Z-matrix of the N, CA and C atoms (Angstrom, degrees):
N
C 1 1.495
C 2 1.534 1 110.46
N 3 1.259 2 118.66 1 -40.95
C 4 1.471 3 123.55 2 -176.24
C 5 1.504 4 108.41 3 -66.17
N 6 1.362 5 117.13 4 -40.03
C 7 1.442 6 124.12 5 179.63
C 8 1.535 7 109.55 6 -60.47
N 9 1.309 8 114.83 7 -45.22
C 10 1.449 9 121.34 8 -179.25
C 11 1.542 10 110.99 9 -60.39
N 12 1.315 11 115.72 10 -45.64
C 13 1.412 12 122.76 11 175.99
C 14 1.491 13 113.59 12 -57.03
N 15 1.343 14 114.54 13 -45.78
C 16 1.539 15 118.26 14 -178.32
C 17 1.539 16 108.48 15 -66.51
N 18 1.342 17 117.62 16 -40.25
C 19 1.428 18 118.70 17 177.67
C 20 1.543 19 112.15 18 -64.25
N 21 1.264 20 117.98 19 -44.20
C 22 1.474 21 120.69 20 173.18
C 23 1.478 22 113.37 21 -55.06
N 24 1.359 23 119.31 22 -43.38
C 25 1.473 24 123.39 23 -178.01
C 26 1.570 25 105.83 24 -66.99
N 27 1.314 26 117.04 25 -41.50
C 28 1.472 27 118.77 26 178.14
C 29 1.549 28 111.77 27 -60.46
N 30 1.336 29 116.63 28 -46.62
C 31 1.440 30 120.60 29 177.74
C 32 1.507 31 111.75 30 -61.14
N 33 1.373 32 118.59 31 -39.63
C 34 1.391 33 121.71 32 179.04
C 35 1.542 34 111.32 33 -65.06
N 36 1.295 35 118.20 34 -39.26
C 37 1.455 36 122.71 35 175.80
C 38 1.462 37 110.71 36 -63.34
N 39 1.355 38 119.99 37 -45.18
C 40 1.419 39 123.91 38 -177.44
C 41 1.541 40 111.80 39 -64.49
N 42 1.364 41 114.82 40 -38.09
C 43 1.491 42 120.22 41 178.73
C 44 1.545 43 108.02 42 -65.64
N 45 1.286 44 118.65 43 -41.10
C 46 1.491 45 122.23 44 178.97
C 47 1.469 46 111.13 45 -62.19
N 48 1.386 47 116.93 46 -42.43
C 49 1.478 48 120.40 47 178.90
C 50 1.553 49 112.35 48 -67.50
N 51 1.378 50 114.41 49 -37.81
C 52 1.420 51 116.03 50 176.48
C 53 1.555 52 113.62 51 -68.17
N 54 1.274 53 115.11 52 -36.99
C 55 1.473 54 121.02 53 174.48
C 56 1.503 55 113.59 54 -60.29
N 57 1.352 56 114.93 55 -41.62
C 58 1.461 57 121.93 56 178.72
C 59 1.510 58 107.69 57 -65.52
N 60 1.313 59 118.76 58 -43.68
C 61 1.487 60 122.01 59 179.81
C 62 1.544 61 110.84 60 -61.45
N 63 1.303 62 117.89 61 -44.25
C 64 1.468 63 120.13 62 -179.30
C 65 1.514 64 110.34 63 -66.11
N 66 1.298 65 118.76 64 -35.59
C 67 1.471 66 124.13 65 -177.95
C 68 1.535 67 106.42 66 -67.22
N 69 1.343 68 118.38 67 -40.78
C 70 1.441 69 122.63 68 180.00
C 71 1.513 70 111.08 69 -62.43
N 72 1.278 71 119.87 70 -37.69
C 73 1.457 72 124.42 71 -179.41
C 74 1.507 73 113.08 72 -72.56
N 75 1.323 74 118.74 73 -18.59
C 76 1.440 75 120.65 74 -176.72
C 77 1.529 76 111.86 75 -91.23
N 78 1.379 77 117.65 76 -7.60
C 79 1.456 78 118.12 77 176.13
C 80 1.508 79 112.18 78 -69.87
N 81 1.281 80 118.54 79 144.30
C 82 1.489 81 121.24 80 -179.24
C 83 1.499 82 109.35 81 -60.41
N 84 1.280 83 119.04 82 133.55
C 85 1.475 84 122.56 83 -177.05
C 86 1.509 85 112.21 84 -93.43
N 87 1.311 86 118.70 85 -23.54
C 88 1.482 87 119.63 86 179.62
C 89 1.458 88 111.44 87 -122.44
N 90 1.341 89 115.27 88 145.82
C 91 1.427 90 121.58 89 179.46
C 92 1.507 91 108.64 90 -78.10
N 93 1.316 92 114.70 91 148.15
C 94 1.432 93 119.00 92 176.08
C 95 1.487 94 111.72 93 -99.13
N 96 1.324 95 116.24 94 127.90
C 97 1.451 96 121.01 95 -175.54
C 98 1.557 97 107.09 96 -92.20
N 99 1.322 98 111.58 97 136.68
C 100 1.501 99 120.43 98 174.65
C 101 1.506 100 110.65 99 -102.59
N 102 1.345 101 116.97 100 6.88
C 103 1.463 102 120.98 101 -177.79
C 104 1.563 103 109.26 102 -60.27
N 105 1.299 104 115.64 103 127.84
C 106 1.485 105 118.40 104 179.47
C 107 1.514 106 115.50 105 87.76
N 108 1.327 107 115.32 106 -4.12
C 109 1.431 108 117.29 107 -174.87
C 110 1.565 109 111.11 108 -76.15
N 111 1.294 110 116.25 109 -19.95
C 112 1.466 111 122.46 110 -179.09
C 113 1.539 112 109.95 111 -108.86
N 114 1.290 113 117.65 112 19.73
C 115 1.447 114 122.74 113 -178.69
C 116 1.526 115 110.15 114 -55.29
N 117 1.344 116 114.88 115 132.70
C 118 1.455 117 120.72 116 176.80
C 119 1.498 118 113.88 117 84.46
N 120 1.374 119 118.94 118 -6.26
C 121 1.421 120 123.12 119 178.93
C 122 1.546 121 108.91 120 -82.64
N 123 1.311 122 116.94 121 134.77
C 124 1.463 123 120.84 122 179.30
C 125 1.547 124 108.06 123 -107.17
N 126 1.302 125 114.60 124 124.37
C 127 1.495 126 120.11 125 178.69
C 128 1.532 127 107.18 126 -111.67
N 129 1.351 128 114.37 127 125.30
C 130 1.424 129 120.26 128 -177.23
C 131 1.514 130 109.48 129 -82.48
N 132 1.344 131 116.80 130 151.52
C 133 1.460 132 122.68 131 179.06
C 134 1.511 133 111.27 132 -55.54
N 135 1.345 134 114.57 133 -38.84
C 136 1.543 135 118.28 134 179.62
C 137 1.492 136 109.71 135 -59.00
N 138 1.315 137 120.26 136 -41.84
C 139 1.460 138 122.15 137 -177.43
C 140 1.573 139 109.16 138 -66.83
N 141 1.275 140 114.54 139 -37.26
C 142 1.483 141 117.72 140 -179.34
C 143 1.518 142 111.60 141 -66.57
N 144 1.324 143 115.14 142 -42.50
C 145 1.528 144 119.70 143 176.13
C 146 1.539 145 109.38 144 -63.37
N 147 1.279 146 117.07 145 -41.79
C 148 1.480 147 119.85 146 -179.15
C 149 1.566 148 109.35 147 -62.28
N 150 1.345 149 113.38 148 -41.44
C 151 1.485 150 117.18 149 -176.64
C 152 1.576 151 108.95 150 -70.48
N 153 1.343 152 117.43 151 -34.33
C 154 1.432 153 120.65 152 174.46
C 155 1.551 154 113.15 153 -60.67
N 156 1.316 155 112.85 154 -46.01
C 157 1.505 156 118.07 155 -178.85
C 158 1.549 157 107.96 156 -64.85
N 159 1.278 158 117.61 157 -37.04
C 160 1.488 159 118.00 158 -178.43
C 161 1.497 160 108.00 159 -72.35
N 162 1.324 161 120.07 160 -43.19
C 163 1.426 162 125.09 161 -175.44
C 164 1.546 163 109.96 162 -64.40
N 165 1.304 164 117.19 163 -42.88
C 166 1.493 165 120.90 164 -175.00
C 167 1.540 166 112.38 165 -99.04
N 168 1.253 167 117.62 166 15.65
C 169 1.506 168 123.12 167 177.77
C 170 1.492 169 109.62 168 -63.64
N 171 1.312 170 115.30 169 122.98
C 172 1.450 171 120.43 170 179.61
C 173 1.535 172 115.48 171 83.70
N 174 1.315 173 116.75 172 -1.04
C 175 1.474 174 121.13 173 179.22
C 176 1.481 175 112.49 174 -83.98
């Protein structure tokens, strides 16, 4: 009975390690660039100031 329990614990540990390995492979490997995605868009100084106030509100 003790051997069976030890084997089950080993299998559980191996499954956890395999799960961790699979999860690591699913993470995105390259960063996505947004450069140029707002090309031609004009942002007014007023909107920038409003965004700053909103962003840093309560800080």
